[in-house]
The first five atom37 places (N, CA, C, CB, O) and aatype in JSON, in Angstrom:
{
  "aatype": [12, 15, 18, 11, 1, 15, 10, 19, 10, 15, 19, 16, 0, 0, 16, 15, 5, 16, 9, 5, 12, 14, 5, 15, 7, 16, 9, 9, 0, 0, 10, 13, 0, 14, 9, 7, 0, 0, 0, 7, 15, 17, 6, 10, 15, 11, 15, 15, 16, 15, 5, 9, 0, 16, 7, 15, 14, 3, 19, 7, 19, 9, 19, 1, 10, 1, 10, 7, 0, 10, 9, 16, 7, 14, 16, 18, 19, 16, 10, 7, 9, 5, 19, 11, 19, 10, 3, 2, 17, 18, 9, 8, 16, 16, 7, 0, 7, 2, 19, 7, 6, 10, 16, 10, 13, 9, 7],
  "atom_mask": [
    [1, 1, 1, 1, 1],
    [1, 1, 1, 1, 1],
    [1, 1, 1, 1, 1],
    [1, 1, 1, 1, 1],
    [1, 1, 1, 1, 1],
    [1, 1, 1, 1, 1],
    [1, 1, 1, 1, 1],
    [1, 1, 1, 1, 1],
    [1, 1, 1, 1, 1],
    [1, 1, 1, 1, 1],
    [1, 1, 1, 1, 1],
    [1, 1, 1, 1, 1],
    [1, 1, 1, 1, 1],
    [1, 1, 1, 1, 1],
    [1, 1, 1, 1, 1],
    [1, 1, 1, 1, 1],
    [1, 1, 1, 1, 1],
    [1, 1, 1, 1, 1],
    [1, 1, 1, 1, 1],
    [1, 1, 1, 1, 1],
    [1, 1, 1, 1, 1],
    [1, 1, 1, 1, 1],
    [1, 1, 1, 1, 1],
    [1, 1, 1, 1, 1],
    [1, 1, 1, 0, 1],
    [1, 1, 1, 1, 1],
    [1, 1, 1, 1, 1],
    [1, 1, 1, 1, 1],
    [1, 1, 1, 1, 1],
    [1, 1, 1, 1, 1],
    [1, 1, 1, 1, 1],
    [1, 1, 1, 1, 1],
    [1, 1, 1, 1, 1],
    [1, 1, 1, 1, 1],
    [1, 1, 1, 1, 1],
    [1, 1, 1, 0, 1],
    [1, 1, 1, 1, 1],
    [1, 1, 1, 1, 1],
    [1, 1, 1, 1, 1],
    [1, 1, 1, 0, 1],
    [1, 1, 1, 1, 1],
    [1, 1, 1, 1, 1],
    [1, 1, 1, 1, 1],
    [1, 1, 1, 1, 1],
    [1, 1, 1, 1, 1],
    [1, 1, 1, 1, 1],
    [1, 1, 1, 1, 1],
    [1, 1, 1, 1, 1],
    [1, 1, 1, 1, 1],
    [1, 1, 1, 1, 1],
    [1, 1, 1, 1, 1],
    [1, 1, 1, 1, 1],
    [1, 1, 1, 1, 1],
    [1, 1, 1, 1, 1],
    [1, 1, 1, 0, 1],
    [1, 1, 1, 1, 1],
    [1, 1, 1, 1, 1],
    [1, 1, 1, 1, 1],
    [1, 1, 1, 1, 1],
    [1, 1, 1, 0, 1],
    [1, 1, 1, 1, 1],
    [1, 1, 1, 1, 1],
    [1, 1, 1, 1, 1],
    [1, 1, 1, 1, 1],
    [1, 1, 1, 1, 1],
    [1, 1, 1, 1, 1],
    [1, 1, 1, 1, 1],
    [1, 1, 1, 0, 1],
    [1, 1, 1, 1, 1],
    [1, 1, 1, 1, 1],
    [1, 1, 1, 1, 1],
    [1, 1, 1, 1, 1],
    [1, 1, 1, 0, 1],
    [1, 1, 1, 1, 1],
    [1, 1, 1, 1, 1],
    [1, 1, 1, 1, 1],
    [1, 1, 1, 1, 1],
    [1, 1, 1, 1, 1],
    [1, 1, 1, 1, 1],
    [1, 1, 1, 0, 1],
    [1, 1, 1, 1, 1],
    [1, 1, 1, 1, 1],
    [1, 1, 1, 1, 1],
    [1, 1, 1, 1, 1],
    [1, 1, 1, 1, 1],
    [1, 1, 1, 1, 1],
    [1, 1, 1, 1, 1],
    [1, 1, 1, 1, 1],
    [1, 1, 1, 1, 1],
    [1, 1, 1, 1, 1],
    [1, 1, 1, 1, 1],
    [1, 1, 1, 1, 1],
    [1, 1, 1, 1, 1],
    [1, 1, 1, 1, 1],
    [1, 1, 1, 0, 1],
    [1, 1, 1, 1, 1],
    [1, 1, 1, 0, 1],
    [1, 1, 1, 1, 1],
    [1, 1, 1, 1, 1],
    [1, 1, 1, 0, 1],
    [1, 1, 1, 1, 1],
    [1, 1, 1, 1, 1],
    [1, 1, 1, 1, 1],
    [1, 1, 1, 1, 1],
    [1, 1, 1, 1, 1],
    [1, 1, 1, 1, 1],
    [1, 1, 1, 0, 1]
  ],
  "atom_positions": [
    [[98.03, 68.0, 135.3], [97.16, 68.42, 134.0], [95.92, 67.82, 134.48], [97.67, 67.82, 132.39], [95.96, 66.62, 134.77]],
    [[94.49, 68.64, 134.65], [92.98, 67.44, 134.34], [92.51, 68.07, 132.84], [91.21, 67.64, 135.85], [91.83, 69.09, 133.0]],
    [[92.64, 67.8, 131.79], [91.94, 67.38, 131.03], [90.71, 66.57, 129.8], [92.28, 67.53, 131.22], [90.93, 65.48, 129.26]],
    [[89.59, 67.3, 129.59], [88.49, 66.46, 128.82], [88.86, 65.77, 127.47], [87.32, 67.39, 128.48], [88.25, 64.79, 127.05]],
    [[89.93, 66.39, 126.82], [90.4, 66.48, 125.34], [91.34, 67.21, 124.47], [89.58, 66.7, 124.82], [91.32, 68.44, 124.43]],
    [[92.2, 66.47, 123.74], [93.47, 67.28, 123.3], [92.89, 67.84, 121.82], [95.06, 66.19, 123.16], [92.14, 67.06, 121.22]],
    [[93.1, 68.8, 121.34], [92.88, 69.06, 119.68], [95.09, 69.32, 119.07], [91.4, 71.29, 119.44], [96.12, 69.84, 119.49]],
    [[94.74, 68.78, 118.29], [96.71, 68.18, 117.87], [96.64, 69.4, 116.44], [97.09, 65.52, 117.04], [95.76, 69.12, 115.63]],
    [[97.34, 70.48, 116.17], [97.25, 71.0, 114.9], [98.91, 70.63, 114.67], [96.64, 72.75, 114.79], [99.79, 70.54, 115.53]],
    [[99.03, 70.45, 113.07], [100.4, 70.26, 112.04], [100.93, 72.13, 111.81], [99.72, 69.28, 110.02], [101.2, 72.72, 110.77]],
    [[100.94, 72.38, 112.52], [101.11, 74.18, 112.57], [102.06, 74.13, 110.94], [102.39, 75.03, 114.49], [103.2, 73.67, 111.0]],
    [[101.58, 74.58, 109.64], [102.64, 74.71, 107.99], [103.4, 76.47, 108.5], [101.11, 74.88, 105.75], [103.28, 77.25, 109.44]],
    [[103.87, 76.42, 107.71], [104.87, 77.75, 107.51], [104.15, 79.09, 106.8], [106.23, 77.29, 106.43], [103.43, 79.01, 105.8]],
    [[104.43, 80.19, 107.41], [103.87, 81.4, 106.91], [102.34, 81.31, 106.17], [104.92, 81.93, 105.92], [102.18, 81.41, 104.95]],
    [[101.11, 81.06, 107.27], [99.93, 80.57, 106.84], [99.06, 81.63, 107.69], [99.71, 78.92, 107.12], [99.57, 82.62, 108.21]],
    [[97.57, 81.26, 107.77], [96.3, 81.36, 108.81], [96.05, 79.61, 108.03], [94.69, 83.09, 108.52], [96.16, 79.12, 106.9]],
    [[95.64, 79.08, 109.56], [95.07, 77.87, 110.09], [93.78, 77.8, 110.71], [95.86, 77.42, 110.95], [93.76, 78.36, 111.81]],
    [[92.75, 77.31, 110.38], [91.6, 77.3, 111.31], [91.1, 76.87, 112.37], [90.98, 77.09, 110.97], [90.58, 75.81, 112.01]],
    [[90.92, 76.98, 113.45], [90.8, 75.53, 114.5], [89.53, 75.88, 114.53], [91.65, 75.3, 116.17], [89.29, 77.09, 114.6]],
    [[88.12, 74.68, 114.46], [87.15, 74.15, 115.38], [87.66, 73.39, 115.88], [86.07, 73.71, 115.04], [88.54, 72.54, 115.74]],
    [[86.33, 74.16, 117.17], [86.43, 74.07, 118.7], [85.2, 72.08, 118.44], [85.36, 76.16, 119.89], [83.99, 71.96, 118.21]],
    [[85.85, 71.41, 118.55], [85.15, 70.36, 118.61], [83.66, 69.63, 120.26], [86.54, 69.54, 118.36], [82.85, 68.74, 120.53]],
    [[84.35, 71.04, 120.83], [83.06, 70.94, 121.68], [82.94, 72.29, 122.68], [83.11, 69.47, 122.64], [83.47, 73.37, 122.42]],
    [[82.36, 72.09, 123.56], [81.57, 73.54, 124.31], [82.92, 73.01, 126.22], [78.55, 73.18, 124.6], [82.85, 72.11, 127.06]],
    [[83.9, 74.24, 126.0], [84.19, 73.25, 126.79], [85.14, 74.73, 127.57], [0.0, 0.0, 0.0], [84.61, 75.82, 127.36]],
    [[86.86, 74.76, 128.65], [87.39, 75.59, 128.99], [88.79, 75.31, 128.26], [87.23, 75.72, 130.34], [89.52, 74.37, 128.59]],
    [[89.13, 76.4, 127.03], [90.47, 76.04, 127.04], [91.67, 76.17, 127.98], [90.79, 76.47, 126.18], [92.34, 77.18, 128.2]],
    [[91.79, 74.86, 128.52], [92.63, 75.41, 130.07], [93.68, 75.78, 129.69], [92.99, 74.38, 131.32], [94.07, 76.73, 130.37]],
    [[94.82, 75.31, 128.4], [95.9, 75.06, 127.97], [96.66, 75.68, 126.68], [95.77, 73.95, 127.93], [95.74, 76.19, 126.03]],
    [[97.78, 75.88, 126.05], [98.02, 75.59, 124.9], [99.57, 74.99, 125.13], [97.76, 76.81, 123.94], [100.1, 75.28, 126.2]],
    [[100.54, 73.92, 123.87], [101.47, 73.7, 124.23], [101.97, 74.18, 122.87], [101.65, 72.49, 124.85], [101.24, 73.57, 122.09]],
    [[102.89, 75.0, 122.06], [103.51, 75.43, 121.55], [104.54, 75.21, 121.3], [103.43, 76.01, 121.74], [105.54, 75.81, 121.71]],
    [[104.47, 73.94, 120.26], [106.25, 72.94, 119.85], [106.45, 73.84, 118.67], [106.25, 70.71, 119.21], [106.25, 73.01, 117.78]],
    [[106.64, 74.7, 118.19], [107.38, 74.95, 116.65], [108.69, 73.95, 117.47], [107.88, 77.16, 115.96], [109.09, 73.49, 118.54]],
    [[109.04, 74.1, 115.3], [111.0, 73.69, 114.68], [111.09, 75.27, 114.43], [111.43, 72.35, 112.64], [110.2, 75.97, 113.94]],
    [[112.05, 75.6, 114.75], [112.45, 76.87, 113.79], [113.41, 76.42, 112.89], [0.0, 0.0, 0.0], [114.11, 75.43, 113.07]],
    [[113.45, 77.55, 111.41], [114.73, 77.44, 111.25], [114.74, 78.72, 110.66], [115.29, 76.25, 110.53], [115.39, 78.8, 109.62]],
    [[114.05, 79.99, 111.14], [113.92, 80.93, 110.43], [113.63, 82.0, 111.23], [113.12, 80.71, 109.52], [112.41, 81.9, 111.38]],
    [[113.87, 82.61, 111.61], [113.03, 83.6, 112.87], [111.87, 84.4, 112.23], [114.15, 84.89, 113.66], [112.08, 85.37, 111.49]],
    [[110.5, 83.89, 112.57], [109.1, 84.8, 112.6], [108.52, 84.52, 113.87], [0.0, 0.0, 0.0], [109.12, 84.16, 114.89]],
    [[106.79, 84.79, 113.64], [106.05, 84.36, 114.47], [104.47, 83.45, 114.74], [106.12, 85.25, 114.81], [103.77, 83.1, 113.8]],
    [[104.28, 83.31, 115.53], [103.09, 82.58, 115.65], [101.82, 83.75, 116.73], [103.64, 80.89, 116.47], [102.17, 84.06, 117.86]],
    [[101.45, 83.88, 116.58], [99.71, 83.76, 116.57], [98.83, 83.16, 117.08], [99.23, 83.49, 115.72], [98.42, 82.4, 116.2]],
    [[98.09, 82.95, 118.22], [97.56, 81.94, 118.13], [95.57, 83.3, 118.32], [98.38, 80.48, 119.57], [95.68, 84.22, 119.13]],
    [[94.64, 83.21, 117.82], [93.4, 84.66, 117.6], [92.29, 83.77, 117.67], [93.35, 85.76, 115.86], [92.12, 82.56, 117.49]],
    [[91.58, 84.75, 118.0], [89.89, 84.13, 118.1], [89.78, 85.33, 116.24], [88.38, 84.97, 120.39], [89.29, 85.03, 115.15]],
    [[90.36, 86.36, 116.6], [90.87, 87.25, 114.7], [91.59, 86.31, 113.45], [92.46, 88.69, 114.96], [92.67, 85.73, 113.39]],
    [[90.43, 86.43, 112.46], [90.28, 85.36, 111.46], [91.81, 86.16, 110.07], [88.04, 85.35, 110.75], [91.96, 85.96, 108.86]],
    [[92.5, 86.9, 110.95], [92.56, 88.1, 110.2], [94.24, 88.6, 111.2], [90.76, 89.29, 110.39], [94.27, 89.4, 112.13]],
    [[95.83, 87.61, 110.45], [96.95, 88.08, 110.72], [96.79, 89.46, 111.75], [97.61, 88.29, 109.38], [96.28, 90.37, 111.1]],
    [[96.99, 89.71, 112.65], [97.38, 90.15, 113.87], [99.39, 91.14, 113.98], [97.19, 88.45, 114.79], [100.14, 91.98, 114.47]],
    [[99.24, 90.49, 113.43], [101.34, 89.92, 113.83], [102.75, 91.24, 113.46], [101.95, 88.11, 112.17], [103.78, 91.71, 113.94]],
    [[101.85, 91.32, 112.32], [102.21, 92.94, 112.17], [101.8, 94.7, 112.65], [102.02, 92.97, 111.06], [102.22, 95.74, 112.15]],
    [[101.05, 94.53, 113.57], [100.13, 95.97, 114.12], [101.24, 95.59, 115.56], [97.69, 95.86, 114.37], [101.51, 94.55, 116.17]],
    [[101.57, 96.69, 115.64], [102.29, 97.69, 117.15], [101.02, 96.17, 118.46], [0.0, 0.0, 0.0], [101.21, 95.05, 118.94]],
    [[99.82, 97.27, 118.42], [98.64, 96.98, 119.31], [97.84, 96.27, 118.81], [97.95, 97.97, 119.74], [97.13, 97.05, 118.17]],
    [[97.27, 94.76, 118.59], [96.45, 94.33, 117.84], [95.32, 93.82, 118.54], [97.0, 93.53, 117.08], [95.31, 93.69, 119.76]],
    [[94.51, 93.57, 117.92], [93.43, 94.29, 118.42], [93.16, 92.21, 119.39], [91.95, 95.29, 116.75], [93.64, 91.08, 119.3]],
    [[91.96, 93.06, 120.29], [91.06, 92.45, 121.58], [91.18, 90.69, 121.36], [89.08, 93.09, 121.48], [91.25, 89.94, 122.33]],
    [[91.18, 90.07, 119.67], [91.39, 88.66, 119.54], [92.29, 87.95, 119.76], [0.0, 0.0, 0.0], [92.21, 86.73, 119.89]],
    [[93.22, 88.57, 119.83], [95.14, 87.81, 120.09], [94.92, 87.71, 121.47], [96.94, 89.01, 119.69], [94.68, 88.57, 122.32]],
    [[95.13, 86.02, 121.55], [95.18, 85.13, 122.73], [96.37, 85.08, 123.25], [94.81, 83.85, 122.5], [96.69, 85.32, 124.42]],
    [[97.48, 84.54, 121.71], [98.89, 84.69, 122.64], [99.97, 84.74, 121.34], [99.25, 83.09, 123.92], [99.77, 84.06, 120.34]],
    [[100.82, 85.4, 121.44], [102.42, 86.15, 120.16], [102.84, 85.12, 120.88], [103.56, 88.11, 120.19], [102.48, 84.49, 121.88]],
    [[104.19, 85.11, 119.63], [105.45, 84.03, 119.98], [105.75, 84.16, 119.39], [105.65, 82.84, 120.21], [105.08, 84.01, 118.37]],
    [[107.39, 84.68, 119.26], [108.39, 85.67, 118.44], [109.27, 84.55, 118.49], [108.98, 87.3, 119.1], [109.79, 84.19, 119.55]],
    [[109.51, 83.88, 117.23], [110.53, 82.95, 117.15], [112.43, 83.89, 116.41], [109.64, 81.56, 115.91], [112.62, 84.81, 115.62]],
    [[113.27, 83.09, 117.15], [114.18, 83.18, 116.54], [115.04, 81.41, 115.67], [0.0, 0.0, 0.0], [114.64, 80.32, 116.09]],
    [[115.89, 81.44, 114.79], [116.55, 80.37, 114.4], [116.49, 78.8, 115.02], [117.72, 80.85, 114.48], [115.95, 77.83, 114.49]],
    [[117.23, 78.84, 116.35], [116.64, 78.2, 117.73], [116.4, 78.44, 118.63], [116.96, 77.58, 118.21], [116.62, 79.29, 119.5]],
    [[115.51, 76.98, 118.26], [114.46, 76.6, 119.54], [114.98, 76.08, 120.48], [113.41, 75.7, 119.32], [115.87, 75.26, 120.27]],
    [[114.69, 76.32, 121.46], [115.07, 75.5, 122.61], [114.11, 74.41, 122.99], [115.26, 76.34, 123.74], [114.34, 73.5, 123.78]],
    [[112.99, 74.65, 122.31], [111.71, 74.05, 123.16], [110.64, 73.5, 123.04], [0.0, 0.0, 0.0], [110.49, 73.29, 121.84]],
    [[109.49, 73.02, 123.8], [108.24, 73.82, 123.49], [107.68, 75.25, 124.41], [107.15, 72.74, 123.59], [108.52, 75.43, 125.3]],
    [[107.2, 75.69, 124.45], [106.52, 76.29, 125.62], [104.84, 76.35, 125.45], [107.15, 77.8, 125.83], [104.05, 76.5, 124.52]],
    [[104.78, 76.18, 126.79], [103.33, 75.52, 127.72], [103.26, 77.15, 127.68], [103.42, 74.33, 129.68], [104.2, 77.95, 127.7]],
    [[101.77, 77.43, 127.61], [101.24, 78.4, 128.6], [99.62, 78.39, 128.82], [101.68, 79.81, 128.12], [98.9, 77.87, 127.97]],
    [[99.12, 78.94, 129.89], [97.95, 78.5, 130.73], [97.09, 79.52, 130.58], [98.23, 78.22, 132.22], [97.23, 80.7, 130.9]],
    [[95.85, 78.79, 129.87], [94.46, 80.39, 129.08], [93.72, 80.66, 129.82], [93.26, 80.22, 127.76], [93.52, 81.74, 130.37]],
    [[93.06, 79.43, 129.97], [91.74, 79.2, 130.84], [90.78, 80.39, 130.47], [0.0, 0.0, 0.0], [90.68, 81.49, 131.0]],
    [[89.88, 79.66, 129.05], [89.06, 80.41, 128.07], [88.49, 79.98, 127.9], [89.23, 80.82, 127.15], [88.75, 78.84, 127.51]],
    [[86.78, 80.49, 128.02], [85.67, 79.07, 127.47], [85.54, 79.26, 126.42], [84.18, 78.8, 127.94], [85.61, 80.35, 125.87]],
    [[85.33, 78.29, 125.95], [85.01, 78.67, 123.55], [83.08, 77.38, 123.96], [87.59, 76.79, 121.29], [82.52, 76.82, 124.91]],
    [[82.92, 77.55, 122.74], [82.19, 77.1, 122.95], [82.22, 75.9, 121.63], [81.26, 78.04, 123.25], [83.14, 75.81, 120.82]],
    [[81.06, 75.07, 121.66], [81.37, 73.99, 120.48], [81.39, 75.15, 119.04], [79.83, 72.5, 120.36], [80.66, 76.14, 119.01]],
    [[82.18, 74.86, 118.12], [81.7, 75.14, 116.85], [82.93, 76.68, 116.12], [79.74, 75.58, 117.15], [83.4, 77.05, 115.04]],
    [[82.94, 77.19, 117.87], [84.47, 78.7, 117.83], [84.59, 77.94, 116.7], [86.27, 78.98, 119.19], [84.14, 76.94, 116.15]],
    [[85.92, 79.41, 116.51], [86.38, 79.19, 115.21], [87.78, 79.57, 116.7], [85.78, 80.33, 113.39], [87.41, 79.85, 117.83]],
    [[89.29, 79.47, 116.32], [90.36, 80.52, 116.54], [91.37, 79.4, 115.7], [90.79, 81.07, 118.42], [91.36, 78.2, 115.46]],
    [[92.19, 80.5, 115.44], [93.56, 80.83, 114.45], [94.89, 80.44, 114.91], [93.76, 82.37, 114.21], [95.22, 80.59, 116.09]],
    [[95.61, 79.97, 114.09], [97.02, 80.12, 114.17], [97.43, 81.23, 112.53], [97.78, 78.24, 114.22], [97.05, 81.0, 111.38]],
    [[98.17, 82.21, 112.95], [99.02, 82.66, 111.8], [100.4, 82.62, 112.25], [98.67, 84.09, 111.3], [100.77, 82.68, 113.42]],
    [[101.0, 82.53, 111.38], [102.83, 81.95, 111.2], [103.17, 82.42, 110.41], [103.38, 80.56, 110.93], [102.73, 81.95, 109.37]],
    [[104.15, 83.62, 110.26], [105.3, 83.5, 109.73], [106.32, 82.68, 109.5], [105.64, 84.05, 110.04], [106.31, 81.49, 109.81]],
    [[107.46, 83.4, 108.8], [109.64, 82.78, 108.27], [108.93, 80.77, 107.91], [0.0, 0.0, 0.0], [108.49, 79.71, 108.34]],
    [[109.44, 81.73, 106.64], [109.3, 80.35, 106.0], [109.5, 78.56, 106.48], [110.17, 80.56, 105.07], [108.92, 77.55, 106.09]],
    [[110.23, 78.7, 107.14], [110.21, 77.61, 108.28], [109.96, 77.37, 109.15], [0.0, 0.0, 0.0], [110.72, 76.6, 109.74]],
    [[109.18, 77.68, 109.61], [108.46, 77.8, 111.16], [107.57, 77.08, 111.29], [107.87, 78.99, 111.62], [106.54, 77.67, 111.61]],
    [[107.46, 75.53, 111.13], [106.05, 74.61, 111.08], [105.97, 73.86, 112.81], [106.25, 73.07, 109.55], [106.33, 74.33, 113.89]],
    [[105.54, 72.95, 112.57], [105.68, 72.26, 114.11], [104.37, 72.09, 115.02], [0.0, 0.0, 0.0], [103.64, 73.02, 114.66]],
    [[103.59, 71.21, 116.22], [102.46, 71.65, 116.38], [101.94, 72.86, 117.68], [101.89, 70.43, 116.43], [102.55, 73.63, 118.42]],
    [[100.73, 72.59, 117.48], [100.11, 73.28, 118.44], [99.22, 71.98, 119.34], [99.15, 74.54, 117.68], [98.84, 70.96, 118.77]],
    [[99.02, 72.22, 120.67], [97.57, 71.63, 121.47], [97.44, 72.38, 121.96], [97.33, 70.53, 122.34], [98.07, 73.36, 122.37]],
    [[96.3, 71.87, 122.0], [95.45, 72.71, 123.39], [94.81, 71.61, 124.04], [94.1, 73.97, 122.97], [94.5, 70.48, 123.66]],
    [[94.7, 72.17, 125.03], [93.51, 71.11, 126.38], [92.04, 71.82, 126.59], [94.31, 71.13, 128.44], [91.59, 72.84, 127.13]],
    [[91.62, 70.83, 125.94], [89.64, 71.06, 126.71], [89.87, 70.78, 128.33], [88.05, 69.37, 125.98], [90.9, 70.12, 128.49]],
    [[89.18, 71.1, 129.61], [88.58, 71.02, 130.34], [87.27, 70.88, 130.38], [0.0, 0.0, 0.0], [86.69, 70.8, 131.46]]
  ]
}
């Protein structure tokens, strides 16, 4: 994997967090590393409003993970999405115990 920079975010439970892009480029991939303690969801999105409760999310949703109480390891997702400096992405979560790390790889 070749990338210029990585962004690491400590994900907090049952909330939404903003990820502001520090440079233009391509988000090559995302590495989701949740620590499961309760069932819940993580959603990586371009939309500031969570779509987790919707059966048909809007086009801003990039990736959605459903989490169980027992998680076997991190999930790597290839993306290839262009971003510009200061673009905002969001990580929305549900489940009181679903914390962890999200790493975005910028090429």
